[in-house]
C-alpha positions as CSV (number, residue, x, y, z in Angstrom):
1,M,0.0,0.0,0.0
2,G,1.2,3.5,-0.8
3,K,1.9,6.0,1.9
4,K,-0.1,9.2,2.0
5,N,1.9,12.3,1.2
6,N,1.2,14.8,3.9
7,S,3.4,17.6,2.6
8,K,2.3,21.1,3.5
9,K,1.5,23.5,0.8
10,R,3.7,26.5,0.6
11,I,2.0,29.6,1.6
12,R,3.1,32.6,-0.5
13,K,3.2,35.9,1.4
14,K,2.0,38.8,-0.6
15,M,5.0,40.8,-1.6
16,E,4.8,44.4,-2.6
17,I,6.7,45.2,-5.8
18,W,8.1,48.7,-6.0
19,T,9.0,50.7,-9.1
20,E,12.5,52.2,-9.4
21,E,11.1,55.7,-8.5
22,Q,9.4,54.3,-5.3
23,Y,12.6,52.6,-4.3
24,E,14.6,55.8,-4.8
25,E,12.1,57.8,-2.8
26,Y,12.3,55.2,0.0
27,I,16.2,55.4,0.0
28,M,16.1,59.3,-0.1
29,D,13.8,59.3,3.0
30,L,15.8,56.7,4.8
31,Y,19.2,58.4,4.4
32,D,17.8,62.0,4.4
33,M,19.0,62.6,0.9
34,D,17.9,65.2,-1.7
35,F,19.3,63.4,-4.7
36,V,20.7,59.9,-5.3
37,A,23.5,60.1,-7.8
38,G,24.4,56.4,-7.7
39,Y,25.2,53.4,-5.5
40,T,28.6,52.0,-4.3
41,E,29.6,48.4,-4.9
42,G,28.3,47.6,-1.4
43,G,24.9,49.1,-2.3
44,L,25.0,52.3,-0.3
45,P,23.6,55.4,-2.1
46,Y,25.7,58.5,-2.7
47,G,24.6,62.0,-3.7
48,N,23.4,65.2,-2.1
49,F,22.2,65.1,1.5
50,I,19.6,67.6,2.6
51,N,21.7,68.9,5.5
52,E,24.7,69.5,3.3
53,D,22.7,71.5,0.8
54,N,21.2,73.7,3.6
55,N,24.6,74.2,5.2
56,Y,26.2,75.2,1.9
57,V,23.6,77.8,1.1
58,N,23.8,79.2,4.6
59,D,27.6,79.3,4.6
60,V,28.2,81.0,1.3
61,K,28.1,84.8,1.6
62,P,26.4,86.8,-1.1
63,S,29.7,88.4,-1.9
64,Q,31.2,85.0,-2.6
65,R,28.5,83.9,-5.0
66,I,29.3,84.1,-8.7
67,S,27.5,86.8,-10.6
68,N,27.0,86.7,-14.3
69,D,26.6,90.5,-14.4
70,D,30.3,91.2,-13.6
71,E,32.2,92.4,-16.7
72,E,35.7,91.5,-15.6
73,D,38.5,90.9,-18.0
74,I,38.9,87.3,-18.7
75,P,42.5,86.3,-19.4
76,F,41.8,84.2,-22.4
């Protein structure tokens, strides 16, 4: 007589599939980033962090900013 096969059926959990844009938004929120330029070999994102952007804008004085209205002699 044959034995009864009492194997359990695999239960698949519902897995949410993200688009590339949704994944990048998640990464930007996770690492507090403004822009993801790319990923390292280890999978860590690099790009612009929100705090760095704010600090740069606050640190640069108006006199240090480049102005296109200046008519200085260009040596070339």
